PDB file with SEQRES, HELIX, SHEET and CRYST1 records, atoms N, CA, C and O in Angstrom:
SEQRES   1 A   66  MET ARG ALA PRO GLU GLU ARG PRO VAL VAL LYS LEU THR          
SEQRES   2 A   66  GLY SER ASP GLY ASN ALA PHE ALA VAL MET GLY LYS ILE          
SEQRES   3 A   66  LYS GLN ALA LEU GLN ARG ALA GLY ALA ASP LYS GLU TYR          
SEQRES   4 A   66  VAL ASN GLN TYR ILE SER GLU ALA MET SER GLY ASP TYR          
SEQRES   5 A   66  ASN ASN LEU LEU VAL VAL SER MET GLU TYR ALA GLU ILE          
SEQRES   6 A   66  GLN                                                          
HELIX    1 AA1 ALA A   19  ARG A   32  1                                  14    
HELIX    2 AA2 LYS A   37  ALA A   47  1                                  11    
HELIX    3 AA3 TYR A   52  TYR A   62  1                                  11    
SHEET    1 AA1 2 VAL A   9  VAL A  10  0                                        
SHEET    2 AA1 2 GLU A  64  ILE A  65  1                                        
CRYST1    1.000    1.000    1.000  90.00  90.00  90.00 P 1           1          
ATOM      1  N   MET A   1      20.556 -49.472 -28.771  1.00  0.00           N  
ATOM      2  CA  MET A   1      19.381 -50.037 -29.406  1.00  0.00           C  
ATOM      3  C   MET A   1      18.160 -49.503 -28.660  1.00  0.00           C  
ATOM      4  O   MET A   1      18.093 -49.562 -27.432  1.00  0.00           O  
ATOM      5  N   ARG A   2      17.202 -48.986 -29.415  1.00  0.00           N  
ATOM      6  CA  ARG A   2      15.996 -48.412 -28.815  1.00  0.00           C  
ATOM      7  C   ARG A   2      14.770 -49.212 -29.249  1.00  0.00           C  
ATOM      8  O   ARG A   2      14.416 -49.259 -30.427  1.00  0.00           O  
ATOM      9  N   ALA A   3      14.142 -49.832 -28.270  1.00  0.00           N  
ATOM     10  CA  ALA A   3      12.901 -50.569 -28.520  1.00  0.00           C  
ATOM     11  C   ALA A   3      11.727 -49.615 -28.333  1.00  0.00           C  
ATOM     12  O   ALA A   3      11.850 -48.620 -27.618  1.00  0.00           O  
ATOM     13  N   PRO A   4      10.600 -49.901 -28.959  1.00  0.00           N  
ATOM     14  CA  PRO A   4       9.417 -49.066 -28.726  1.00  0.00           C  
ATOM     15  C   PRO A   4       8.957 -49.212 -27.277  1.00  0.00           C  
ATOM     16  O   PRO A   4       9.190 -50.242 -26.644  1.00  0.00           O  
ATOM     17  N   GLU A   5       8.302 -48.176 -26.758  1.00  0.00           N  
ATOM     18  CA  GLU A   5       7.819 -48.228 -25.377  1.00  0.00           C  
ATOM     19  C   GLU A   5       6.788 -49.338 -25.194  1.00  0.00           C  
ATOM     20  O   GLU A   5       6.760 -49.999 -24.157  1.00  0.00           O  
ATOM     21  N   GLU A   6       5.953 -49.537 -26.189  1.00  0.00           N  
ATOM     22  CA  GLU A   6       4.956 -50.607 -26.154  1.00  0.00           C  
ATOM     23  C   GLU A   6       5.064 -51.420 -27.433  1.00  0.00           C  
ATOM     24  O   GLU A   6       5.425 -50.900 -28.488  1.00  0.00           O  
ATOM     25  N   ARG A   7       4.745 -52.710 -27.323  1.00  0.00           N  
ATOM     26  CA  ARG A   7       4.743 -53.542 -28.524  1.00  0.00           C  
ATOM     27  C   ARG A   7       3.652 -53.047 -29.461  1.00  0.00           C  
ATOM     28  O   ARG A   7       2.515 -52.846 -29.035  1.00  0.00           O  
ATOM     29  N   PRO A   8       3.983 -52.848 -30.726  1.00  0.00           N  
ATOM     30  CA  PRO A   8       2.950 -52.408 -31.663  1.00  0.00           C  
ATOM     31  C   PRO A   8       1.939 -53.522 -31.926  1.00  0.00           C  
ATOM     32  O   PRO A   8       2.260 -54.706 -31.823  1.00  0.00           O  
ATOM     33  N   VAL A   9       0.726 -53.125 -32.264  1.00  0.00           N  
ATOM     34  CA  VAL A   9      -0.335 -54.068 -32.605  1.00  0.00           C  
ATOM     35  C   VAL A   9      -0.355 -54.218 -34.121  1.00  0.00           C  
ATOM     36  O   VAL A   9      -0.416 -53.230 -34.854  1.00  0.00           O  
ATOM     37  N   VAL A  10      -0.304 -55.474 -34.585  1.00  0.00           N  
ATOM     38  CA  VAL A  10      -0.276 -55.749 -36.022  1.00  0.00           C  
ATOM     39  C   VAL A  10      -1.369 -56.757 -36.343  1.00  0.00           C  
ATOM     40  O   VAL A  10      -1.443 -57.822 -35.730  1.00  0.00           O  
ATOM     41  N   LYS A  11      -2.214 -56.416 -37.303  1.00  0.00           N  
ATOM     42  CA  LYS A  11      -3.273 -57.329 -37.729  1.00  0.00           C  
ATOM     43  C   LYS A  11      -2.756 -58.154 -38.903  1.00  0.00           C  
ATOM     44  O   LYS A  11      -2.494 -57.623 -39.983  1.00  0.00           O  
ATOM     45  N   LEU A  12      -2.613 -59.459 -38.680  1.00  0.00           N  
ATOM     46  CA  LEU A  12      -2.170 -60.356 -39.747  1.00  0.00           C  
ATOM     47  C   LEU A  12      -3.316 -61.186 -40.300  1.00  0.00           C  
ATOM     48  O   LEU A  12      -3.201 -61.743 -41.392  1.00  0.00           O  
ATOM     49  N   THR A  13      -4.408 -61.278 -39.575  1.00  0.00           N  
ATOM     50  CA  THR A  13      -5.549 -62.058 -40.028  1.00  0.00           C  
ATOM     51  C   THR A  13      -6.087 -61.484 -41.332  1.00  0.00           C  
ATOM     52  O   THR A  13      -6.364 -60.289 -41.431  1.00  0.00           O  
ATOM     53  N   GLY A  14      -6.227 -62.340 -42.315  1.00  0.00           N  
ATOM     54  CA  GLY A  14      -6.773 -61.918 -43.598  1.00  0.00           C  
ATOM     55  C   GLY A  14      -5.755 -61.294 -44.531  1.00  0.00           C  
ATOM     56  O   GLY A  14      -6.103 -60.861 -45.629  1.00  0.00           O  
ATOM     57  N   SER A  15      -4.492 -61.241 -44.105  1.00  0.00           N  
ATOM     58  CA  SER A  15      -3.469 -60.668 -44.982  1.00  0.00           C  
ATOM     59  C   SER A  15      -2.619 -61.779 -45.584  1.00  0.00           C  
ATOM     60  O   SER A  15      -2.778 -62.953 -45.249  1.00  0.00           O  
ATOM     61  N   ASP A  16      -1.730 -61.396 -46.465  1.00  0.00           N  
ATOM     62  CA  ASP A  16      -0.836 -62.340 -47.124  1.00  0.00           C  
ATOM     63  C   ASP A  16       0.019 -63.034 -46.070  1.00  0.00           C  
ATOM     64  O   ASP A  16       0.671 -62.365 -45.268  1.00  0.00           O  
ATOM     65  N   GLY A  17       0.027 -64.358 -46.059  1.00  0.00           N  
ATOM     66  CA  GLY A  17       0.793 -65.122 -45.085  1.00  0.00           C  
ATOM     67  C   GLY A  17       2.223 -65.377 -45.495  1.00  0.00           C  
ATOM     68  O   GLY A  17       2.949 -66.084 -44.796  1.00  0.00           O  
ATOM     69  N   ASN A  18       2.644 -64.813 -46.618  1.00  0.00           N  
ATOM     70  CA  ASN A  18       4.014 -64.951 -47.079  1.00  0.00           C  
ATOM     71  C   ASN A  18       4.963 -64.436 -45.996  1.00  0.00           C  
ATOM     72  O   ASN A  18       4.700 -63.401 -45.384  1.00  0.00           O  
ATOM     73  N   ALA A  19       6.068 -65.155 -45.756  1.00  0.00           N  
ATOM     74  CA  ALA A  19       7.008 -64.785 -44.693  1.00  0.00           C  
ATOM     75  C   ALA A  19       7.523 -63.362 -44.854  1.00  0.00           C  
ATOM     76  O   ALA A  19       7.630 -62.631 -43.869  1.00  0.00           O  
ATOM     77  N   PHE A  20       7.844 -62.959 -46.076  1.00  0.00           N  
ATOM     78  CA  PHE A  20       8.374 -61.614 -46.289  1.00  0.00           C  
ATOM     79  C   PHE A  20       7.298 -60.550 -46.065  1.00  0.00           C  
ATOM     80  O   PHE A  20       7.604 -59.441 -45.626  1.00  0.00           O  
ATOM     81  N   ALA A  21       6.057 -60.880 -46.360  1.00  0.00           N  
ATOM     82  CA  ALA A  21       4.957 -59.946 -46.106  1.00  0.00           C  
ATOM     83  C   ALA A  21       4.756 -59.768 -44.603  1.00  0.00           C  
ATOM     84  O   ALA A  21       4.525 -58.653 -44.136  1.00  0.00           O  
ATOM     85  N   VAL A  22       4.840 -60.855 -43.851  1.00  0.00           N  
ATOM     86  CA  VAL A  22       4.705 -60.788 -42.395  1.00  0.00           C  
ATOM     87  C   VAL A  22       5.829 -59.930 -41.819  1.00  0.00           C  
ATOM     88  O   VAL A  22       5.577 -59.030 -41.017  1.00  0.00           O  
ATOM     89  N   MET A  23       7.070 -60.207 -42.227  1.00  0.00           N  
ATOM     90  CA  MET A  23       8.204 -59.426 -41.721  1.00  0.00           C  
ATOM     91  C   MET A  23       8.075 -57.955 -42.083  1.00  0.00           C  
ATOM     92  O   MET A  23       8.420 -57.085 -41.283  1.00  0.00           O  
ATOM     93  N   GLY A  24       7.583 -57.671 -43.276  1.00  0.00           N  
ATOM     94  CA  GLY A  24       7.403 -56.289 -43.702  1.00  0.00           C  
ATOM     95  C   GLY A  24       6.403 -55.549 -42.837  1.00  0.00           C  
ATOM     96  O   GLY A  24       6.620 -54.391 -42.482  1.00  0.00           O  
ATOM     97  N   LYS A  25       5.298 -56.218 -42.492  1.00  0.00           N  
ATOM     98  CA  LYS A  25       4.283 -55.579 -41.640  1.00  0.00           C  
ATOM     99  C   LYS A  25       4.828 -55.312 -40.243  1.00  0.00           C  
ATOM    100  O   LYS A  25       4.596 -54.247 -39.672  1.00  0.00           O  
ATOM    101  N   ILE A  26       5.550 -56.282 -39.699  1.00  0.00           N  
ATOM    102  CA  ILE A  26       6.114 -56.112 -38.359  1.00  0.00           C  
ATOM    103  C   ILE A  26       7.175 -55.013 -38.382  1.00  0.00           C  
ATOM    104  O   ILE A  26       7.230 -54.181 -37.476  1.00  0.00           O  
ATOM    105  N   LYS A  27       8.008 -55.011 -39.406  1.00  0.00           N  
ATOM    106  CA  LYS A  27       9.058 -53.994 -39.533  1.00  0.00           C  
ATOM    107  C   LYS A  27       8.446 -52.594 -39.568  1.00  0.00           C  
ATOM    108  O   LYS A  27       8.905 -51.700 -38.857  1.00  0.00           O  
ATOM    109  N   GLN A  28       7.428 -52.401 -40.379  1.00  0.00           N  
ATOM    110  CA  GLN A  28       6.774 -51.091 -40.469  1.00  0.00           C  
ATOM    111  C   GLN A  28       6.161 -50.687 -39.131  1.00  0.00           C  
ATOM    112  O   GLN A  28       6.259 -49.531 -38.720  1.00  0.00           O  
ATOM    113  N   ALA A  29       5.534 -51.640 -38.461  1.00  0.00           N  
ATOM    114  CA  ALA A  29       4.906 -51.344 -37.171  1.00  0.00           C  
ATOM    115  C   ALA A  29       5.956 -50.961 -36.126  1.00  0.00           C  
ATOM    116  O   ALA A  29       5.741 -50.044 -35.333  1.00  0.00           O  
ATOM    117  N   LEU A  30       7.081 -51.657 -36.127  1.00  0.00           N  
ATOM    118  CA  LEU A  30       8.156 -51.330 -35.185  1.00  0.00           C  
ATOM    119  C   LEU A  30       8.698 -49.931 -35.452  1.00  0.00           C  
ATOM    120  O   LEU A  30       8.935 -49.162 -34.520  1.00  0.00           O  
ATOM    121  N   GLN A  31       8.892 -49.606 -36.719  1.00  0.00           N  
ATOM    122  CA  GLN A  31       9.408 -48.283 -37.074  1.00  0.00           C  
ATOM    123  C   GLN A  31       8.428 -47.190 -36.665  1.00  0.00           C  
ATOM    124  O   GLN A  31       8.836 -46.166 -36.116  1.00  0.00           O  
ATOM    125  N   ARG A  32       7.141 -47.398 -36.927  1.00  0.00           N  
ATOM    126  CA  ARG A  32       6.125 -46.412 -36.544  1.00  0.00           C  
ATOM    127  C   ARG A  32       6.048 -46.242 -35.027  1.00  0.00           C  
ATOM    128  O   ARG A  32       5.721 -45.165 -34.529  1.00  0.00           O  
ATOM    129  N   ALA A  33       6.356 -47.321 -34.299  1.00  0.00           N  
ATOM    130  CA  ALA A  33       6.293 -47.278 -32.833  1.00  0.00           C  
ATOM    131  C   ALA A  33       7.542 -46.653 -32.214  1.00  0.00           C  
ATOM    132  O   ALA A  33       7.599 -46.460 -30.999  1.00  0.00           O  
ATOM    133  N   GLY A  34       8.540 -46.336 -33.036  1.00  0.00           N  
ATOM    134  CA  GLY A  34       9.725 -45.645 -32.528  1.00  0.00           C  
ATOM    135  C   GLY A  34      10.964 -46.492 -32.347  1.00  0.00           C  
ATOM    136  O   GLY A  34      11.950 -46.021 -31.779  1.00  0.00           O  
ATOM    137  N   ALA A  35      10.943 -47.737 -32.816  1.00  0.00           N  
ATOM    138  CA  ALA A  35      12.135 -48.583 -32.715  1.00  0.00           C  
ATOM    139  C   ALA A  35      13.220 -48.056 -33.648  1.00  0.00           C  
ATOM    140  O   ALA A  35      12.932 -47.568 -34.741  1.00  0.00           O  
ATOM    141  N   ASP A  36      14.472 -48.161 -33.202  1.00  0.00           N  
ATOM    142  CA  ASP A  36      15.560 -47.725 -34.070  1.00  0.00           C  
ATOM    143  C   ASP A  36      15.957 -48.841 -35.040  1.00  0.00           C  
ATOM    144  O   ASP A  36      15.474 -49.970 -34.945  1.00  0.00           O  
ATOM    145  N   LYS A  37      16.842 -48.499 -35.965  1.00  0.00           N  
ATOM    146  CA  LYS A  37      17.230 -49.431 -37.029  1.00  0.00           C  
ATOM    147  C   LYS A  37      17.863 -50.700 -36.463  1.00  0.00           C  
ATOM    148  O   LYS A  37      17.620 -51.795 -36.971  1.00  0.00           O  
ATOM    149  N   GLU A  38      18.669 -50.559 -35.420  1.00  0.00           N  
ATOM    150  CA  GLU A  38      19.330 -51.721 -34.819  1.00  0.00           C  
ATOM    151  C   GLU A  38      18.302 -52.705 -34.256  1.00  0.00           C  
ATOM    152  O   GLU A  38      18.448 -53.917 -34.417  1.00  0.00           O  
ATOM    153  N   TYR A  39      17.274 -52.191 -33.603  1.00  0.00           N  
ATOM    154  CA  TYR A  39      16.224 -53.039 -33.037  1.00  0.00           C  
ATOM    155  C   TYR A  39      15.453 -53.756 -34.144  1.00  0.00           C  
ATOM    156  O   TYR A  39      15.166 -54.949 -34.039  1.00  0.00           O  
ATOM    157  N   VAL A  40      15.122 -53.023 -35.199  1.00  0.00           N  
ATOM    158  CA  VAL A  40      14.398 -53.609 -36.334  1.00  0.00           C  
ATOM    159  C   VAL A  40      15.254 -54.687 -36.995  1.00  0.00           C  
ATOM    160  O   VAL A  40      14.748 -55.756 -37.338  1.00  0.00           O  
ATOM    161  N   ASN A  41      16.539 -54.415 -37.173  1.00  0.00           N  
ATOM    162  CA  ASN A  41      17.439 -55.405 -37.775  1.00  0.00           C  
ATOM    163  C   ASN A  41      17.570 -56.646 -36.903  1.00  0.00           C  
ATOM    164  O   ASN A  41      17.703 -57.756 -37.418  1.00  0.00           O  
ATOM    165  N   GLN A  42      17.534 -56.465 -35.586  1.00  0.00           N  
ATOM    166  CA  GLN A  42      17.577 -57.611 -34.678  1.00  0.00           C  
ATOM    167  C   GLN A  42      16.338 -58.478 -34.885  1.00  0.00           C  
ATOM    168  O   GLN A  42      16.434 -59.704 -34.938  1.00  0.00           O  
ATOM    169  N   TYR A  43      15.167 -57.833 -35.002  1.00  0.00           N  
ATOM    170  CA  TYR A  43      13.932 -58.585 -35.272  1.00  0.00           C  
ATOM    171  C   TYR A  43      14.075 -59.401 -36.555  1.00  0.00           C  
ATOM    172  O   TYR A  43      13.784 -60.597 -36.568  1.00  0.00           O  
ATOM    173  N   ILE A  44      14.520 -58.761 -37.625  1.00  0.00           N  
ATOM    174  CA  ILE A  44      14.638 -59.439 -38.916  1.00  0.00           C  
ATOM    175  C   ILE A  44      15.608 -60.612 -38.821  1.00  0.00           C  
ATOM    176  O   ILE A  44      15.331 -61.692 -39.344  1.00  0.00           O  
ATOM    177  N   SER A  45      16.728 -60.407 -38.164  1.00  0.00           N  
ATOM    178  CA  SER A  45      17.720 -61.470 -38.007  1.00  0.00           C  
ATOM    179  C   SER A  45      17.141 -62.661 -37.247  1.00  0.00           C  
ATOM    180  O   SER A  45      17.313 -63.808 -37.660  1.00  0.00           O  
ATOM    181  N   GLU A  46      16.460 -62.390 -36.141  1.00  0.00           N  
ATOM    182  CA  GLU A  46      15.854 -63.471 -35.355  1.00  0.00           C  
ATOM    183  C   GLU A  46      14.737 -64.157 -36.132  1.00  0.00           C  
ATOM    184  O   GLU A  46      14.608 -65.380 -36.085  1.00  0.00           O  
ATOM    185  N   ALA A  47      13.937 -63.386 -36.839  1.00  0.00           N  
ATOM    186  CA  ALA A  47      12.811 -63.944 -37.590  1.00  0.00           C  
ATOM    187  C   ALA A  47      13.286 -64.858 -38.714  1.00  0.00           C  
ATOM    188  O   ALA A  47      12.624 -65.845 -39.036  1.00  0.00           O  
ATOM    189  N   MET A  48      14.428 -64.533 -39.307  1.00  0.00           N  
ATOM    190  CA  MET A  48      14.945 -65.315 -40.436  1.00  0.00           C  
ATOM    191  C   MET A  48      15.840 -66.472 -39.998  1.00  0.00           C  
ATOM    192  O   MET A  48      16.363 -67.200 -40.841  1.00  0.00           O  
ATOM    193  N   SER A  49      16.020 -66.648 -38.693  1.00  0.00           N  
ATOM    194  CA  SER A  49      16.964 -67.657 -38.207  1.00  0.00           C  
ATOM    195  C   SER A  49      16.387 -69.068 -38.134  1.00  0.00           C  
ATOM    196  O   SER A  49      17.067 -69.986 -37.677  1.00  0.00           O  
ATOM    197  N   GLY A  50      15.160 -69.250 -38.573  1.00  0.00           N  
ATOM    198  CA  GLY A  50      14.555 -70.576 -38.504  1.00  0.00           C  
ATOM    199  C   GLY A  50      13.484 -70.748 -39.561  1.00  0.00           C  
ATOM    200  O   GLY A  50      13.515 -70.107 -40.611  1.00  0.00           O  
ATOM    201  N   ASP A  51      12.541 -71.620 -39.269  1.00  0.00           N  
ATOM    202  CA  ASP A  51      11.466 -71.905 -40.211  1.00  0.00           C  
ATOM    203  C   ASP A  51      10.306 -70.911 -40.038  1.00  0.00           C  
ATOM    204  O   ASP A  51      10.405 -69.942 -39.286  1.00  0.00           O  
ATOM    205  N   TYR A  52       9.219 -71.177 -40.746  1.00  0.00           N  
ATOM    206  CA  TYR A  52       8.059 -70.271 -40.710  1.00  0.00           C  
ATOM    207  C   TYR A  52       7.475 -70.174 -39.305  1.00  0.00           C  
ATOM    208  O   TYR A  52       7.057 -69.097 -38.879  1.00  0.00           O  
ATOM    209  N   ASN A  53       7.445 -71.292 -38.586  1.00  0.00           N  
ATOM    210  CA  ASN A  53       6.930 -71.277 -37.217  1.00  0.00           C  
ATOM    211  C   ASN A  53       7.779 -70.356 -36.345  1.00  0.00           C  
ATOM    212  O   ASN A  53       7.244 -69.604 -35.530  1.00  0.00           O  
ATOM    213  N   ASN A  54       9.098 -70.411 -36.513  1.00  0.00           N  
ATOM    214  CA  ASN A  54       9.990 -69.518 -35.778  1.00  0.00           C  
ATOM    215  C   ASN A  54       9.671 -68.062 -36.098  1.00  0.00           C  
ATOM    216  O   ASN A  54       9.651 -67.218 -35.203  1.00  0.00           O  
ATOM    217  N   LEU A  55       9.424 -67.769 -37.366  1.00  0.00           N  
ATOM    218  CA  LEU A  55       9.065 -66.407 -37.775  1.00  0.00           C  
ATOM    219  C   LEU A  55       7.851 -65.921 -36.991  1.00  0.00           C  
ATOM    220  O   LEU A  55       7.841 -64.792 -36.500  1.00  0.00           O  
ATOM    221  N   LEU A  56       6.837 -66.758 -36.872  1.00  0.00           N  
ATOM    222  CA  LEU A  56       5.622 -66.359 -36.159  1.00  0.00           C  
ATOM    223  C   LEU A  56       5.872 -66.176 -34.665  1.00  0.00           C  
ATOM    224  O   LEU A  56       5.356 -65.236 -34.060  1.00  0.00           O  
ATOM    225  N   VAL A  57       6.660 -67.067 -34.069  1.00  0.00           N  
ATOM    226  CA  VAL A  57       6.972 -66.963 -32.640  1.00  0.00           C  
ATOM    227  C   VAL A  57       7.743 -65.677 -32.359  1.00  0.00           C  
ATOM    228  O   VAL A  57       7.412 -64.943 -31.427  1.00  0.00           O  
ATOM    229  N   VAL A  58       8.764 -65.404 -33.158  1.00  0.00           N  
ATOM    230  CA  VAL A  58       9.569 -64.190 -32.980  1.00  0.00           C  
ATOM    231  C   VAL A  58       8.698 -62.953 -33.196  1.00  0.00           C  
ATOM    232  O   VAL A  58       8.807 -61.979 -32.451  1.00  0.00           O  
ATOM    233  N   SER A  59       7.844 -62.988 -34.202  1.00  0.00           N  
ATOM    234  CA  SER A  59       6.967 -61.848 -34.480  1.00  0.00           C  
ATOM    235  C   SER A  59       6.054 -61.563 -33.295  1.00  0.00           C  
ATOM    236  O   SER A  59       5.791 -60.403 -32.978  1.00  0.00           O  
ATOM    237  N   MET A  60       5.568 -62.617 -32.636  1.00  0.00           N  
ATOM    238  CA  MET A  60       4.702 -62.433 -31.472  1.00  0.00           C  
ATOM    239  C   MET A  60       5.468 -61.884 -30.274  1.00  0.00           C  
ATOM    240  O   MET A  60       4.868 -61.292 -29.377  1.00  0.00           O  
ATOM    241  N   GLU A  61       6.789 -62.073 -30.248  1.00  0.00           N  
ATOM    242  CA  GLU A  61       7.604 -61.497 -29.177  1.00  0.00           C  
ATOM    243  C   GLU A  61       7.797 -59.994 -29.391  1.00  0.00           C  
ATOM    244  O   GLU A  61       7.884 -59.235 -28.426  1.00  0.00           O  
ATOM    245  N   TYR A  62       7.862 -59.572 -30.636  1.00  0.00           N  
ATOM    246  CA  TYR A  62       8.136 -58.174 -30.960  1.00  0.00           C  
ATOM    247  C   TYR A  62       6.874 -57.333 -31.148  1.00  0.00           C  
ATOM    248  O   TYR A  62       6.923 -56.109 -31.023  1.00  0.00           O  
ATOM    249  N   ALA A  63       5.758 -57.972 -31.444  1.00  0.00           N  
ATOM    250  CA  ALA A  63       4.520 -57.229 -31.691  1.00  0.00           C  
ATOM    251  C   ALA A  63       3.333 -58.027 -31.167  1.00  0.00           C  
ATOM    252  O   ALA A  63       3.395 -59.248 -31.024  1.00  0.00           O  
ATOM    253  N   GLU A  64       2.264 -57.317 -30.888  1.00  0.00           N  
ATOM    254  CA  GLU A  64       1.010 -57.969 -30.511  1.00  0.00           C  
ATOM    255  C   GLU A  64       0.270 -58.284 -31.800  1.00  0.00           C  
ATOM    256  O   GLU A  64      -0.141 -57.381 -32.528  1.00  0.00           O  
ATOM    257  N   ILE A  65       0.105 -59.570 -32.075  1.00  0.00           N  
ATOM    258  CA  ILE A  65      -0.493 -60.015 -33.334  1.00  0.00           C  
ATOM    259  C   ILE A  65      -1.989 -60.227 -33.146  1.00  0.00           C  
ATOM    260  O   ILE A  65      -2.429 -60.844 -32.176  1.00  0.00           O  
ATOM    261  N   GLN A  66      -2.763 -59.701 -34.095  1.00  0.00           N  
ATOM    262  CA  GLN A  66      -4.220 -59.903 -34.078  1.00  0.00           C  
ATOM    263  C   GLN A  66      -4.631 -60.647 -35.314  1.00  0.00           C  
ATOM    264  O   GLN A  66      -5.816 -60.923 -35.503  1.00  0.00           O  
TER     265      GLN A  66                                                      
END                                                                             
């Protein structure tokens, strides 16, 4: 599993707050930052393992949210 060297920066302010839209933005940012498919799938699995608050907490662990 290959994580990006640095957490990607993702701007969520002013964007669609839908859970799938948030995951899509983080997924794209991780891929652009060099994360491999296994790492991205781990993010998605963790993000979907709870409620919306969990999604945001997990997203903040994988990316720098603005």
